[in-house]
Backbone as numpy.savetxt, mean C-alpha at the origin, in Angstrom:
# Nx Ny Nz CAx CAy CAz Cx Cy Cz
-31.58 88.52 22.03 -30.74 87.56 21.33 -30.74 86.27 22.13
-31.08 85.19 21.40 -31.14 83.91 22.10 -29.75 83.44 22.43
-29.65 82.90 23.62 -28.36 82.33 24.02 -28.22 80.93 23.42
-27.05 80.62 23.01 -26.77 79.30 22.40 -26.22 78.37 23.47
-26.93 77.29 23.66 -26.47 76.33 24.67 -25.23 75.59 24.15
-24.29 75.46 25.03 -23.08 74.72 24.60 -23.43 73.27 24.27
-22.80 72.77 23.26 -23.04 71.38 22.85 -22.38 70.45 23.85
-23.21 69.56 24.36 -22.66 68.58 25.31 -22.02 67.41 24.55
-20.84 67.16 24.93 -20.14 66.04 24.30 -20.49 64.73 25.02
-20.89 63.79 24.22 -21.24 62.48 24.79 -19.99 61.62 24.79
-19.68 61.17 25.94 -18.48 60.32 26.06 -18.69 59.02 25.29
-17.66 58.65 24.57 -17.75 57.41 23.81 -17.77 56.22 24.76
-18.72 55.34 24.46 -18.84 54.15 25.30 -17.73 53.15 24.92
-17.07 52.69 25.93 -16.03 51.69 25.68 -16.68 50.36 25.33
-16.20 49.79 24.29 -16.74 48.48 23.89 -15.67 47.41 24.08
-16.14 46.28 24.48 -15.23 45.15 24.67 -15.45 44.16 23.54
-14.40 43.92 22.79 -14.52 43.01 21.65 -14.70 41.58 22.14
-15.67 40.90 21.54 -15.87 39.50 21.89 -14.79 38.66 21.21
-14.13 37.86 21.96 -13.08 37.04 21.34 -13.69 36.08 20.32
-13.04 36.00 19.17 -13.50 35.09 18.13 -12.87 33.73 18.36
-13.73 32.78 18.53 -13.22 31.43 18.77 -12.64 30.87 17.47
-11.41 30.41 17.59 -10.79 29.79 16.43 -11.36 28.38 16.26
-11.75 28.11 15.04 -12.30 26.79 14.77 -11.19 25.76 14.78
-11.36 24.77 15.60 -10.33 23.75 15.73 -10.46 22.74 14.59
-9.40 22.61 13.84 -9.43 21.69 12.72 -9.25 20.26 13.22
-9.95 19.36 12.62 -9.83 17.96 12.98 -8.46 17.45 12.58
-7.69 17.01 13.57 -6.32 16.58 13.32 -6.25 15.13 12.89
-7.37 14.42 12.94 -7.37 13.01 12.58 -7.76 12.84 11.12
-6.95 12.11 10.38 -7.18 11.87 8.97 -7.10 10.38 8.70
-8.03 9.85 7.92 -7.98 8.43 7.58 -7.89 8.26 6.07
-7.12 7.28 5.67 -6.93 6.96 4.25 -7.21 5.47 4.07
-8.18 5.15 3.22 -8.53 3.76 2.95 -7.81 3.28 1.69
-7.30 2.05 1.73 -6.58 1.53 0.57 -6.77 0.03 0.45
-6.30 -0.53 -0.67 -6.44 -1.95 -0.97 -5.09 -2.57 -1.26
-4.95 -3.84 -0.90 -3.79 -4.64 -1.31 -4.33 -5.90 -1.97
-4.10 -6.03 -3.27 -4.60 -7.18 -4.03 -3.51 -8.24 -4.16
-3.94 -9.50 -4.28 -3.00 -10.60 -4.41 -2.66 -10.92 -5.86
-1.87 -11.98 -6.05 -1.45 -12.41 -7.38 -2.67 -12.77 -8.23
-2.81 -12.13 -9.38 -3.98 -12.39 -10.22 -3.69 -13.38 -11.35
-2.42 -13.49 -11.78 -2.03 -14.47 -12.80 -2.92 -14.41 -14.05
-3.17 -13.19 -14.52 -3.97 -13.03 -15.74 -3.30 -13.79 -16.90
-4.09 -14.55 -17.62 -3.57 -15.38 -18.69 -3.66 -16.85 -18.37
-3.92 -17.16 -17.09 -4.09 -18.55 -16.69 -5.55 -18.83 -16.36
-6.12 -19.84 -17.02 -7.47 -20.28 -16.69 -8.48 -19.15 -16.64
-9.20 -19.10 -15.53 -10.26 -18.11 -15.35 -9.79 -16.90 -14.54
-8.47 -16.67 -14.52 -7.89 -15.63 -13.67 -8.44 -14.24 -13.95
-8.58 -13.90 -15.23 -9.01 -12.54 -15.57 -10.37 -12.21 -14.97
-11.32 -13.12 -15.08 -12.66 -12.84 -14.56 -12.68 -12.84 -13.03
-11.88 -13.71 -12.40 -11.81 -13.72 -10.93 -11.20 -12.43 -10.42
-10.10 -12.02 -11.03 -9.44 -10.75 -10.67 -10.39 -9.57 -10.84
-11.13 -9.56 -11.95 -12.07 -8.47 -12.20 -13.17 -8.45 -11.15
-13.70 -9.62 -10.81 -14.76 -9.69 -9.81 -14.28 -9.21 -8.44
-13.09 -9.65 -8.05 -12.56 -9.26 -6.74 -12.28 -7.76 -6.67
-11.74 -7.20 -7.75 -11.44 -5.76 -7.75 -12.73 -4.95 -7.71
-13.74 -5.36 -8.45 -15.04 -4.68 -8.39 -15.63 -4.75 -6.99
-15.51 -5.91 -6.37 -16.01 -6.07 -5.00 -15.26 -5.18 -4.03
-13.95 -5.07 -4.22 -13.10 -4.34 -3.28 -13.38 -2.84 -3.27
-13.80 -2.28 -4.41 -14.02 -0.83 -4.49 -15.49 -0.46 -4.31
-16.34 -1.45 -4.07 -17.78 -1.21 -4.02 -18.18 -0.30 -2.86
-17.56 -0.47 -1.71 -17.95 0.31 -0.53 -16.78 1.14 -0.03
-17.10 2.35 0.42 -16.08 3.23 0.98 -15.16 3.78 -0.10
-14.64 4.97 0.14 -13.73 5.57 -0.84 -12.32 5.08 -0.59
-11.73 4.46 -1.59 -10.35 4.00 -1.52 -9.44 5.03 -2.18
-8.32 5.30 -1.55 -7.39 6.30 -2.07 -6.24 5.70 -2.87
-6.04 4.37 -2.75 -4.88 3.75 -3.39 -5.11 2.26 -3.49
-4.53 1.65 -4.52 -4.60 0.19 -4.69 -3.20 -0.34 -4.99
-2.79 -1.33 -4.22 -1.49 -1.98 -4.38 -1.69 -3.35 -5.03
-0.96 -3.60 -6.11 -0.91 -4.92 -6.72 0.48 -5.50 -6.46
0.52 -6.73 -5.95 1.78 -7.25 -5.41 2.62 -8.13 -6.31
2.36 -8.15 -7.61 3.19 -8.95 -8.50 2.49 -10.21 -8.98
3.08 -10.87 -9.99 2.41 -11.95 -10.71 1.04 -11.48 -11.16
1.04 -10.26 -11.66 -0.18 -9.67 -12.17 -0.64 -10.43 -13.42
0.34 -10.89 -14.20 0.03 -11.79 -15.31 0.81 -13.09 -15.10
0.41 -14.14 -15.82 1.00 -15.47 -15.63 2.30 -15.60 -16.43
2.61 -16.80 -16.90 3.95 -17.07 -17.44 4.13 -16.85 -18.92
3.31 -16.06 -19.54 3.42 -15.84 -20.98 4.62 -14.98 -21.34
5.06 -15.10 -22.60 6.14 -14.27 -23.13 5.71 -13.74 -24.50
6.53 -12.85 -25.05 6.27 -12.34 -26.40 4.95 -11.62 -26.54
4.27 -11.86 -27.66 3.02 -11.15 -27.92 1.92 -11.55 -26.94
1.96 -12.79 -26.45 0.95 -13.20 -25.48 1.13 -12.45 -24.16
2.39 -12.20 -23.77 2.65 -11.42 -22.55 2.09 -10.01 -22.70
2.28 -9.43 -23.88 1.72 -8.10 -24.14 0.20 -8.12 -23.99
-0.42 -9.14 -24.53 -1.88 -9.28 -24.42 -2.31 -9.40 -22.97
-1.58 -10.19 -22.18 -1.95 -10.40 -20.78 -1.73 -9.16 -19.93
-0.60 -8.47 -20.13 -0.36 -7.23 -19.39 -1.44 -6.20 -19.73
-1.77 -6.12 -21.02 -2.79 -5.15 -21.45 -4.14 -5.48 -20.82
-4.48 -6.76 -20.77 -5.76 -7.17 -20.17 -5.79 -6.83 -18.69
-4.68 -7.08 -18.00 -4.60 -6.74 -16.57 -4.80 -5.24 -16.36
-4.06 -4.45 -17.14 -4.13 -3.00 -16.96 -5.50 -2.46 -17.34
-6.11 -3.00 -18.39 -7.43 -2.52 -18.81 -8.46 -2.71 -17.71
-8.39 -3.84 -17.00 -9.31 -4.06 -15.89 -9.04 -3.06 -14.77
-7.76 -2.88 -14.45 -7.40 -1.95 -13.37 -7.86 -0.53 -13.67
-7.56 -0.04 -14.86 -7.94 1.33 -15.20 -9.45 1.46 -15.39
-10.08 0.39 -15.90 -11.52 0.44 -16.11 -12.32 0.50 -14.82
-11.82 -0.15 -13.78 -12.52 -0.17 -12.49 -12.05 0.95 -11.57
-10.74 1.17 -11.52 -10.20 2.17 -10.59 -10.25 3.59 -11.16
-10.09 3.71 -12.48 -10.05 5.04 -13.11 -11.27 5.90 -12.84
-12.49 5.40 -13.08 -13.69 6.22 -12.84 -13.84 6.66 -11.39
-13.23 5.93 -10.47 -13.30 6.30 -9.06 -12.08 7.10 -8.61
-11.21 7.42 -9.57 -10.00 8.23 -9.31 -9.12 7.58 -8.25
-8.94 6.27 -8.37 -8.08 5.54 -7.44 -6.77 5.19 -8.16
-5.66 5.80 -7.76 -4.38 5.44 -8.37 -3.94 4.04 -7.92
-3.08 3.41 -8.72 -2.58 2.09 -8.34 -1.12 1.95 -8.71
-0.45 1.02 -8.05 0.94 0.69 -8.37 1.12 -0.80 -8.25
1.86 -1.38 -9.18 2.10 -2.82 -9.20 3.57 -3.13 -8.95
3.81 -4.12 -8.10 5.15 -4.69 -7.94 5.34 -5.78 -8.99
6.58 -6.22 -9.17 6.88 -7.26 -10.14 7.05 -8.60 -9.43
6.48 -9.66 -10.02 6.55 -10.98 -9.42 7.45 -11.93 -10.19
7.64 -13.12 -9.65 8.54 -14.09 -10.27 8.08 -14.54 -11.66
6.76 -14.59 -11.90 6.25 -14.98 -13.21 6.43 -13.87 -14.24
6.83 -12.69 -13.80 7.02 -11.55 -14.71 8.50 -11.19 -14.88
9.36 -11.94 -14.21 10.78 -11.62 -14.20 11.40 -11.63 -15.59
10.89 -12.48 -16.48 11.47 -12.59 -17.82 10.74 -11.74 -18.86
9.85 -10.86 -18.40 9.16 -9.94 -19.33 9.20 -8.52 -18.76
10.37 -8.13 -18.29 10.51 -6.84 -17.62 10.21 -5.65 -18.53
10.62 -5.74 -19.78 10.36 -4.61 -20.69 8.87 -4.38 -20.85
8.11 -5.46 -20.96 6.66 -5.31 -21.11 6.01 -4.88 -19.79
6.55 -5.37 -18.67 6.06 -4.91 -17.37 6.18 -3.39 -17.28
7.37 -2.88 -17.62 7.60 -1.44 -17.54 6.70 -0.67 -18.52
6.48 -1.25 -19.68 5.64 -0.60 -20.69 4.22 -0.38 -20.17
3.68 -1.37 -19.50 2.28 -1.30 -19.07 2.10 -0.88 -17.61
3.07 -1.21 -16.75 2.87 -1.00 -15.31 3.92 -0.12 -14.66
4.88 0.39 -15.43 5.83 1.34 -14.87 7.05 0.69 -14.25
7.75 1.45 -13.44 9.01 1.00 -12.85 8.82 -0.23 -11.96
9.84 -1.08 -11.92 9.77 -2.30 -11.11 10.07 -2.02 -9.64
10.56 -0.85 -9.32 10.80 -0.44 -7.94 10.81 1.07 -7.86
10.58 1.59 -6.66 10.60 3.04 -6.50 9.97 3.49 -5.20
9.80 4.80 -5.09 9.23 5.41 -3.89 8.34 6.56 -4.32
7.21 6.74 -3.65 6.27 7.81 -3.99 5.50 8.21 -2.73
4.84 9.36 -2.79 3.94 9.74 -1.71 2.77 8.77 -1.67
2.43 8.30 -0.49 1.24 7.45 -0.37 0.03 8.36 -0.55
-0.80 8.10 -1.56 -1.92 9.00 -1.86 -2.79 9.29 -0.65
-3.17 10.56 -0.51 -4.05 10.97 0.57 -3.36 11.36 1.86
-2.03 11.28 1.91 -1.31 11.56 3.16 -0.51 12.86 3.11
-0.64 13.62 2.01 0.11 14.87 1.85 1.61 14.69 2.05
2.11 13.54 1.65 3.54 13.29 1.70 4.07 12.83 3.04
3.21 12.72 4.04 3.67 12.29 5.38 4.06 10.81 5.39
3.41 10.04 4.52 3.70 8.61 4.41 4.18 8.33 2.99
5.24 7.56 2.88 5.79 7.19 1.58 5.47 5.72 1.28
5.21 5.45 0.01 5.01 4.08 -0.43 6.26 3.63 -1.18
6.79 2.48 -0.79 8.00 1.94 -1.39 7.68 0.56 -1.97
7.93 0.36 -3.25 7.76 -0.97 -3.84 9.12 -1.44 -4.35
9.43 -2.71 -4.08 10.76 -3.24 -4.32 10.73 -4.41 -5.29
11.87 -4.67 -5.87 12.03 -5.76 -6.85 12.77 -6.92 -6.20
12.03 -7.98 -5.85 12.69 -9.22 -5.44 12.11 -10.40 -6.24
11.73 -10.11 -7.48 11.06 -11.09 -8.35 11.81 -12.41 -8.48
13.15 -12.41 -8.63 13.84 -13.69 -8.80 14.15 -14.41 -7.50
13.62 -13.93 -6.39 13.91 -14.55 -5.10 15.04 -13.88 -4.35
15.46 -12.73 -4.81 16.44 -11.90 -4.11 16.21 -10.45 -4.52
16.61 -9.54 -3.64 16.40 -8.12 -3.91 17.43 -7.59 -4.89
16.99 -6.72 -5.78 17.91 -6.06 -6.70 18.81 -5.11 -5.91
19.98 -4.82 -6.47 20.89 -3.87 -5.83 20.22 -2.51 -5.67
19.46 -2.11 -6.69 18.78 -0.81 -6.63 17.75 -0.77 -5.51
17.07 -1.89 -5.26 16.08 -1.94 -4.18 16.74 -1.78 -2.82
17.85 -2.49 -2.62 18.57 -2.38 -1.35 19.12 -0.98 -1.18
19.64 -0.40 -2.25 20.17 0.96 -2.18 19.08 1.95 -1.81
17.88 1.76 -2.34 16.76 2.63 -2.00 16.45 2.57 -0.50
16.49 1.38 0.07 16.22 1.23 1.50 17.23 1.98 2.35
18.49 1.99 1.93 19.53 2.66 2.72 19.34 4.17 2.76
18.53 4.71 1.85 18.36 6.16 1.74 17.03 6.66 2.30
16.30 5.80 3.01 15.03 6.23 3.58 15.26 7.29 4.66
14.36 8.26 4.71 14.47 9.44 5.57 13.60 9.25 6.82
14.16 9.46 8.02 13.38 9.27 9.25 12.27 10.29 9.45
12.17 11.29 8.60 11.11 12.30 8.74 9.77 11.83 8.17
9.74 10.64 7.61 8.51 10.13 7.00 8.19 8.73 7.53
6.92 8.36 7.37 6.51 6.98 7.61 6.55 6.22 6.29
6.60 4.88 6.39 6.73 4.07 5.18 5.80 2.85 5.21
5.24 2.55 4.04 4.58 1.27 3.77 5.32 0.66 2.59
5.75 -0.60 2.76 6.61 -1.26 1.78 5.89 -2.47 1.19
6.08 -2.69 -0.11 5.54 -3.88 -0.76 6.64 -4.55 -1.59
6.68 -5.88 -1.54 7.53 -6.67 -2.41 6.87 -8.03 -2.62
7.27 -8.75 -3.64 6.53 -9.97 -4.00 6.81 -11.15 -3.06
8.07 -11.49 -2.88 8.41 -12.65 -2.04 8.32 -12.30 -0.56
7.72 -13.19 0.25 7.68 -12.97 1.71 9.07 -13.05 2.33
9.23 -12.33 3.42 10.46 -12.34 4.20 10.37 -13.41 5.29
11.52 -13.90 5.71 11.56 -14.92 6.77 11.51 -14.21 8.13
10.33 -13.74 8.49 10.16 -13.02 9.75 9.93 -14.02 10.89
10.00 -13.51 12.11 9.79 -14.36 13.28 8.43 -15.04 13.23
8.42 -16.34 13.42 7.17 -17.09 13.55 6.43 -17.39 12.27
6.99 -17.09 11.11 6.25 -17.27 9.87 5.93 -18.75 9.63
4.71 -19.01 9.20 4.23 -20.38 8.99 4.00 -20.70 7.52
4.37 -19.79 6.64 4.19 -19.98 5.20 5.17 -21.04 4.69
4.75 -21.79 3.68 5.60 -22.80 3.04 6.99 -22.22 2.76
8.05 -22.80 3.35 9.40 -22.24 3.21 9.87 -22.10 1.76
9.31 -22.91 0.85 9.71 -22.80 -0.55 9.22 -21.51 -1.19
8.32 -20.82 -0.51 7.78 -19.56 -1.01 8.16 -18.38 -0.10
9.27 -18.54 0.62 9.76 -17.49 1.53 11.25 -17.27 1.26
11.70 -16.02 1.30 13.12 -15.74 1.15 13.91 -16.39 2.27
15.16 -16.73 2.01 15.97 -17.36 3.05 16.42 -16.31 4.07
17.03 -16.79 5.15 17.41 -15.91 6.25 18.43 -14.86 5.81
19.34 -15.24 4.93 20.37 -14.30 4.48 19.77 -13.15 3.68
18.86 -13.46 2.77 18.25 -12.41 1.96 17.32 -11.54 2.81
16.66 -12.16 3.78 15.81 -11.41 4.71 16.64 -10.42 5.51
17.79 -10.88 6.00 18.69 -10.00 6.76 19.19 -8.86 5.88
19.47 -9.17 4.63 19.93 -8.15 3.67 18.91 -7.01 3.60
17.64 -7.36 3.56 16.57 -6.37 3.51 16.52 -5.54 4.79
16.38 -6.19 5.93 16.18 -5.46 7.19 17.40 -4.63 7.58
18.60 -5.16 7.35 19.81 -4.43 7.74 20.04 -3.20 6.87
19.45 -3.17 5.68 19.62 -2.01 4.79 18.87 -0.79 5.28
17.83 -0.99 6.07 17.01 0.13 6.54 17.73 0.81 7.71
17.99 2.12 7.62 18.71 2.81 8.69 18.04 2.64 10.05
18.85 2.59 11.10 18.33 2.35 12.45 17.30 3.39 12.86
17.51 4.66 12.45 16.58 5.72 12.86 15.30 5.76 12.03
15.16 4.83 11.09 13.96 4.75 10.26 13.09 3.56 10.66
13.66 2.61 11.37 13.00 1.33 11.58 11.67 1.43 12.32
11.54 2.39 13.23 10.25 2.55 13.91 9.26 3.36 13.08
9.68 3.78 11.88 8.78 4.50 10.97 8.23 3.59 9.87
8.66 2.35 9.84 8.13 1.40 8.86 6.84 0.83 9.42
5.72 1.29 8.89 4.41 0.89 9.42 4.07 -0.55 9.08
4.30 -0.93 7.82 3.91 -2.28 7.40 4.71 -2.71 6.18
4.86 -4.03 6.06 5.47 -4.65 4.89 4.45 -5.65 4.34
4.06 -5.44 3.09 3.13 -6.36 2.42 3.90 -7.24 1.44
3.62 -8.54 1.47 4.25 -9.47 0.55 3.17 -10.38 -0.05
3.57 -11.25 -0.96 2.60 -12.02 -1.74 3.16 -13.42 -2.02
2.98 -13.93 -3.23 3.66 -15.12 -3.75 3.16 -16.46 -3.21
2.84 -16.54 -1.93 2.52 -17.83 -1.31 1.05 -18.23 -1.45
0.21 -17.32 -1.96 -1.21 -17.60 -2.17 -1.91 -18.03 -0.89
-1.60 -17.33 0.18 -2.24 -17.58 1.46 -2.20 -16.30 2.28
-3.01 -16.23 3.32 -3.00 -15.07 4.21 -2.17 -15.39 5.46
-1.31 -14.45 5.83 -0.52 -14.59 7.05 -0.22 -13.19 7.57
-0.20 -13.04 8.89 0.17 -11.75 9.45 0.93 -11.92 10.76
1.84 -10.99 11.01 2.56 -10.88 12.27 2.60 -9.39 12.58
2.00 -8.99 13.69 1.78 -7.57 13.95 2.81 -6.91 14.85
3.80 -7.66 15.34 4.83 -7.03 16.18 6.05 -7.94 16.29
7.18 -7.31 16.56 8.44 -8.04 16.77 8.75 -8.99 15.62
8.61 -8.49 14.40 8.81 -9.36 13.24 10.29 -9.64 12.99
11.16 -8.74 13.49 12.60 -8.88 13.27 13.28 -7.94 14.28
14.47 -8.27 14.77 15.14 -7.39 15.73 15.23 -5.95 15.23
14.73 -5.01 16.05 14.74 -3.60 15.68 13.47 -3.14 15.00
12.57 -4.06 14.68 11.31 -3.73 14.01 10.14 -4.19 14.87
10.09 -3.66 16.08 9.11 -4.14 17.06 7.68 -3.74 16.74
7.50 -2.59 16.07 6.15 -2.11 15.79 5.70 -2.28 14.36
6.56 -2.81 13.51 6.22 -2.98 12.09 5.30 -4.18 11.90
4.24 -3.98 11.14 3.32 -5.07 10.82 3.78 -5.76 9.53
3.60 -7.09 9.50 4.03 -7.87 8.33 2.86 -8.71 7.82
2.68 -8.70 6.49 1.55 -9.42 5.90 1.98 -10.21 4.66
1.37 -11.38 4.51 1.38 -12.10 3.24 -0.06 -12.06 2.74
-0.24 -11.64 1.49 -1.58 -11.49 0.94 -1.99 -12.73 0.15
-3.23 -13.09 0.25 -3.77 -14.19 -0.55 -3.78 -13.85 -2.03
-4.15 -14.82 -2.86 -4.15 -14.64 -4.30 -5.48 -14.06 -4.79
-5.46 -13.52 -6.01 -6.66 -12.88 -6.57 -6.94 -13.37 -7.98
-6.59 -14.63 -8.25 -6.81 -15.18 -9.58 -7.19 -16.64 -9.52
-6.78 -17.40 -10.54 -7.20 -18.79 -10.68 -6.06 -19.78 -10.48
-4.81 -19.32 -10.58 -3.66 -20.22 -10.51 -3.34 -20.61 -9.07
-3.52 -21.91 -8.75 -3.25 -22.42 -7.40 -3.84 -21.48 -6.35
-5.08 -21.12 -6.57 -5.75 -20.11 -5.73 -7.10 -20.67 -5.31
-7.15 -21.23 -4.10 -8.34 -21.94 -3.65 -9.11 -21.17 -2.58
-10.40 -21.37 -2.61 -11.27 -20.86 -1.55 -12.43 -21.83 -1.44
-12.33 -22.76 -0.48 -13.36 -23.79 -0.33 -13.53 -24.14 1.15
-14.16 -25.26 1.42 -14.45 -25.64 2.81 -13.19 -25.97 3.60
-12.10 -26.26 2.92 -10.85 -26.58 3.62 -10.05 -25.34 3.98
-10.42 -24.20 3.43 -9.72 -22.96 3.70 -9.77 -22.03 2.52
-9.40 -20.79 2.75 -9.46 -19.80 1.67 -8.18 -19.00 1.62
-7.49 -19.10 0.50 -6.30 -18.29 0.29 -6.51 -17.22 -0.75
-7.76 -17.02 -1.17 -8.06 -16.06 -2.22 -8.74 -14.83 -1.62
-8.36 -13.66 -2.12 -8.97 -12.43 -1.65 -8.01 -11.26 -1.68
-8.13 -10.37 -0.70 -7.33 -9.15 -0.68 -7.37 -8.56 0.73
-6.60 -7.52 0.94 -6.62 -6.79 2.21 -7.27 -5.42 2.02
-8.05 -5.01 3.00 -8.51 -3.63 3.09 -7.73 -2.96 4.22
-7.18 -1.79 3.93 -6.37 -1.09 4.91 -6.94 0.27 5.27
-6.78 0.65 6.53 -7.13 1.99 6.99 -5.89 2.59 7.63
-5.37 3.63 7.03 -4.21 4.35 7.53 -4.70 5.60 8.24
-4.37 5.74 9.51 -4.83 6.89 10.30 -3.66 7.78 10.66
-3.82 9.08 10.41 -2.84 10.09 10.81 -3.47 10.96 11.87
-2.87 10.99 13.04 -3.42 11.72 14.18 -2.33 12.56 14.81
-2.37 13.88 14.54 -1.36 14.80 15.08 0.06 14.33 14.79
0.29 13.94 13.56 1.63 13.55 13.14 1.99 12.11 13.39
1.14 11.38 14.08 1.39 9.97 14.35 0.57 9.12 13.39
1.17 8.05 12.88 0.48 7.19 11.92 0.25 5.80 12.50
-0.88 5.21 12.15 -1.20 3.85 12.58 -1.98 3.15 11.48
-2.02 1.82 11.54 -2.65 1.02 10.50 -3.61 0.00 11.09
-4.69 -0.24 10.36 -5.58 -1.36 10.66 -5.83 -2.09 9.34
-5.51 -3.38 9.32 -5.60 -4.17 8.10 -6.59 -5.31 8.31
-7.49 -5.49 7.35 -8.51 -6.54 7.43 -8.44 -7.44 6.20
-8.26 -8.75 6.39 -8.29 -9.65 5.23 -9.72 -9.88 4.77
-9.92 -9.92 3.47 -11.22 -10.24 2.89 -11.05 -11.50 2.05
-11.56 -12.61 2.54 -11.45 -13.88 1.81 -12.68 -14.04 0.92
-12.44 -14.40 -0.33 -13.57 -14.48 -1.26 -13.26 -15.43 -2.42
């Protein structure tokens, strides 16, 4: 009878698991956007100039948002105002729509007496929304100071800003900030400027990245210490984007727009703004 050899048990080899490297996500995010000037559609050759500038502005790079700063149409009323608002919006949607670029328009002094039509074609005259492309980390605030002073609702909105977010603000009339060289007839007075800045809660003031304004048909910027308590806020006046008192020649150029790059880096936001004169 054959003897049966005992089965030898093979000891299991210990294996060491290789650590899986976690892929580090890029924490830096950039959002490109546009700020267009007063187009004054309905005056002279404004419609074609505005259309040309907007086409030029979206030609390169992906833009996530477009800001229109008021006086989108000129001084028409009644049925002509409807025609002008419609023409302005048709150009905006025709150029921005295919590229999936949302836009928002502020109200200007030339539109103050056609508010119902402004709302019909361009929406609310003031408000707050997520700045597109920022996942809600940055808020866009547009205000109503069309008649040369801020509406009560606009000031009330400023008092309710939350320090957990960053802000980019747009309004039509420029503020009387430190060192401003814009024609004083096209700038809010010191009292109305103070009304604006004092409405913003103290714990929000270092979260206001930039304030864009318009109306003066010229380019101006102040990048720091624009007002007590707003040491890091950038301030801009945007040139015009139409034909009404909008010059670009050998003596100077007040026509064009701003290109903006908003950078989010590990929860911190920063801005780089470039004027494009054309």
